[in-house]
N, C-alpha and C positions, 0 to 999 in steps of 0.2 A: 556528915561533910563532904559535897560533892566538889570529884576534882576535874581539870578535863586539859584537854593538850595548850589551852590556854592561858594555864598556869593557876595558881591561889581557888579560895574553893567558891566554886559558881551558884550555890545556895546565896548567897550574898547582891548577885547579880539580880537586879529587877527585871520586871514585867510589863509591856507596854500597859495601857487601861483595856479595860474588857471594851470587845467589840467597835475598834478603831480600826480605822484605814490605815493602809499603809503607809500613805505618807503623815499616818502621825503619833506611828511606833516608837518616836525618842522624845515624843512631845512630855513633857513633866511639869509640877505645877511644883512652886508659882513660876507664870510666866518669865520672869528674869531670870530664872534658874535654866530652862528651856535656853532661851536665848544666848547666856552665857556660854552654855555647855556647845549648841551648836557653831557659834563661831570658835570658839576653842580644837572643836573637831574637824571645822573646816577650813582652819589655818594648816592643823598637821598634816592633814590630810593632800592638800596642794602640794605644800610644803614637803613631804615625802614622796609626792608624785615625782615631784623636781629634781629631787633626789633620787631618789633609787633607781628610776629609768635609766639617767645617762652612769651610775656608777654598776648597775648590774650590766648593763649592753657592753661597757668596759670591761670590765672582768670577762666575760663571755668572749668577745674580742680579743682581748689580750691572749687569752688561752689558744682561741683559734690562729692569732699571727703566728703564736710560736710553734704551734703544728704545720701551719704552713710552712714554715723555715723563714720567718719573718721579709718576707718581699717588701721590700721600700722600706719609707719612715712608717712606725704605726700610728701617727694620725692620718696621712695621704691612705692608709688603709681602711684607719676605721670609719670616715668618710664615706669612700668606696661603698663599703659591706654596708651601711646604714641607709645607704639608697641604693640597696638591695643588687650592688651589682655581683655584690659575691653571697651564696647560699646561705653564708653564718649568718652575714648581715641581718635576716629575716630571725631565722633563730633567736636571734639575741634582743631583738626588738620586739619579737611576741612576747618571749620568757619576760623582759622587764616589764613590759604591761601587763603581764598574767599574776605578777607579780602585787598587784594593786588590789588585789580580791585579799590577801594577808593582811594589805595595808587597812583595807576598811573595816573587817571586821577586829582587827587591832584598835581602831578607833572607837569603833560602839563600845566594844568590849573596856576600854580602858578609860573615856572621857565620861561615854553615857551611860556606865558602868549598867548595859544592857549584854545578855546574849546574842553574839556573833548571829546565831542561829536567828532570829529576827530578821538580819538584814537579806537574808533571802526569802523569806515570806511571813503573810502571818499565820502560819498554819502551827509550829513556824520550823521552817527546814524546808530543803529544795525539792520541790516535787520532782521526781526524776521521770518518772510517766507521763505527765504534760508535757513536760518541757522535749522529751521525744517526740510526742505527737507532736509537737507544734514546730518543730525542726523537720518533719513530713509534708507540714504544711506550707512550711520556706518555701523546700527543695520543688514544691508543684511549684506554687504561683509565685515566685518571684522568675523562676528558670523561664515559665508559661510567659509569662508578664514577655521577658526580655526576647524571648523567640520570637513572638508575633511584634514585636517595637524591630526585628533586624530582620523582618522578614525578607525586604530592599535591599538589605547590607549584612549578607550572613556572616559572623565569629569568621576570623583568619584563624588560618592552622600553618603555624610557622615555626614548631615549638626547639630550642635548643637542645644541645647533646644531652645538657644535664635536666630535659623536662622530669623526666621520673623521679628524682631526687627533690626536685620542687613541689611537685606534687606531695611526696611526701611530707614533706616539712608543713605543708601549706595546710595538709590535713590535720598532722599531729600541734601545731602553734595556732593557727587561727583562729581557730575555737579561744582557744586559751586566752589570747588578744582582745578578741569580740566579750568576751566574760569581766574582764578585766575591766573595759570601761565601764560596761553596764553595771558592773557592784560598785563604782564609782560615778559615773551619771547617774543612774537613771535606781540607781540604791545609795548608798550612803548623801548625795547632795540633797537628793528630791528628798529621803525623809529628816535630814537637818532642814532645809528649806522648809516643808513640812511642820514643823517642829516651832518655826518662828513667825512665819506667816498666816499659820493655821488651816488656809485655804490648798488643800492638793495642786488644783488646778495653776495656782500660781506659781508650787514649787516646780509641776512639769515642766511650767514654761521656762523658769531659770536656771532647771538645769539641762535643759534643751540649747539655750543660750552658749552656758559656759562651755555645753560639750563642743557647739560651732565654732565657739571662740576660740577653742582650743586646739583648732584643726591649723590652724596659721593660714598660711595667704589663702584666699577665694578668689574666683565672681560671684557676684549677685546670683546666678543660676544655683552656683553650686553651694552657696550658703542659704537658700529658701530649701534645694535639697535636705544638705545637715539638719536641719533646723526642723524639717516636715518629718525628717524619722525620727527627730530627739525629741518631738511633740507625740508622735504616735506609740514610741515607744514610751515613754511618758504614762502616757493614757492606758498603753494595755498594761504596765505595773499596777495603774491605781486599778485598772475595774477589774482586773484578775487577782490580786491582793501578791503580786511575788513578782520575782525576776524570771520567771521561767522562760514565759515568752517573749521576754527580749532580747534574753539571749539566746535562743533557739535560732529567733530573726537573724538578729547580727552577727549570731556564728556562721550561717548557711551563707548569710549575702556575702559574706569577707571570704568564705571558702568558695567560691563560685566568680566572686570578682578576679582574685587571684589569680584561681585556675584558669579564668580566659583571658586573663594576661601573662600568663605563663607560657601558655600553649598558643601562643599568637605571637611570641618572644618577645614580650615587651613588662617583663615585670619590674623593670624598674622605672616605667614610665607611671607605672601602675601606683609604684608608690609616693612617688610626687606630685600626683593629679593637683593645678589649683585650677581648672577650667572646667567648664560645662554645658552645655546647649540647652534651652528653657526646653525641649524636644528628650530630651536623655530626663532632665527634671522630671518634665510634664509622666514619662514611664517609668521611674522610679517611684514618686509618689505615688499612682494610683495602683504599681505593686504592694506597694509597703500596706497602704490603706487595705485592699484587700486582703493582705495577710490576718491582717489586725482582726478584721473585723471573724475569719473563721475564727482563729485562736482565741478570741473572744466565745464566739459561738461555741466552738466545742471544751471551753472549759467551765459556761451556763451548763451545760449539757454534763459536765465531769461535776458538777458541782462542786470544783475548788472553792475554800475558802478566803473569803474577798475581806474579812474582819476579824479580828484578834477574835480570840475565843472567851465568849460570856463568862461570869466567874463562877457560873456549875457544869459547865461544861468539860472540864480536864484538858488531857493534853493528846486526846485520842481522837483528832481530826484525819482529812483524808490527806 
């Protein structure tokens, strides 16, 4: 009997079919079973997302409100904090979104009866060395394109007195927030859509559409920006066989986006952005494309697994 932190006998959990792409990990026979599990899992995941985020944020901010000496009404404090007018608002929000990692693993384990490690990659498991390398690629690529696009209008340096604390919270929690979104949208939702629709590229498009829609009010250039990122990140997951590259790129993007905003003294504005320009969208999509291509090329050179093991290959993969 094999036990895990997830509880129960893990030897009873199933494995995906041999030589299956990342999008097909949750696919089982008959088709009706895949469909029922996918619909049930999506409903549980989205319900959990809608419930867990406000509850966790409420609990964290309730504690910080008391520690601050109960400044004014809690409802007003919580609203201002979640607009990132208070440092703890970012901490609470990012911690809540990061908890989605556990939620998606729970759904894979208890709804689909598959070990949660298959949510990370087809190896299975999270390939940390590849993720770190992709993070370095993203740091150079995303910032390089950003600075080129800003040659005529360099970033503003106008940090407030709490900049160091903001920078610390950004470094510690923005990667967690990015990983939470990737595990939900490019991870579970992509695999659930792949189990039903059979096409990995349709699954990529569905996950990108849901990702964009759940970001709230946006003008058309910002919709195109986020949908384009969702498509590229989803495609990267499919062609590299795991979430590592998408998590790394998303984490680097968010760390520097919030970092530049904090340096300019506009962290609250960055939190509530609803409008972009076509020029900004164009530069962003260019940087996403370049980084995705390099990450894919490096994955090829590292020979990362892009399909589940064959019947005779065992579990000793890269």
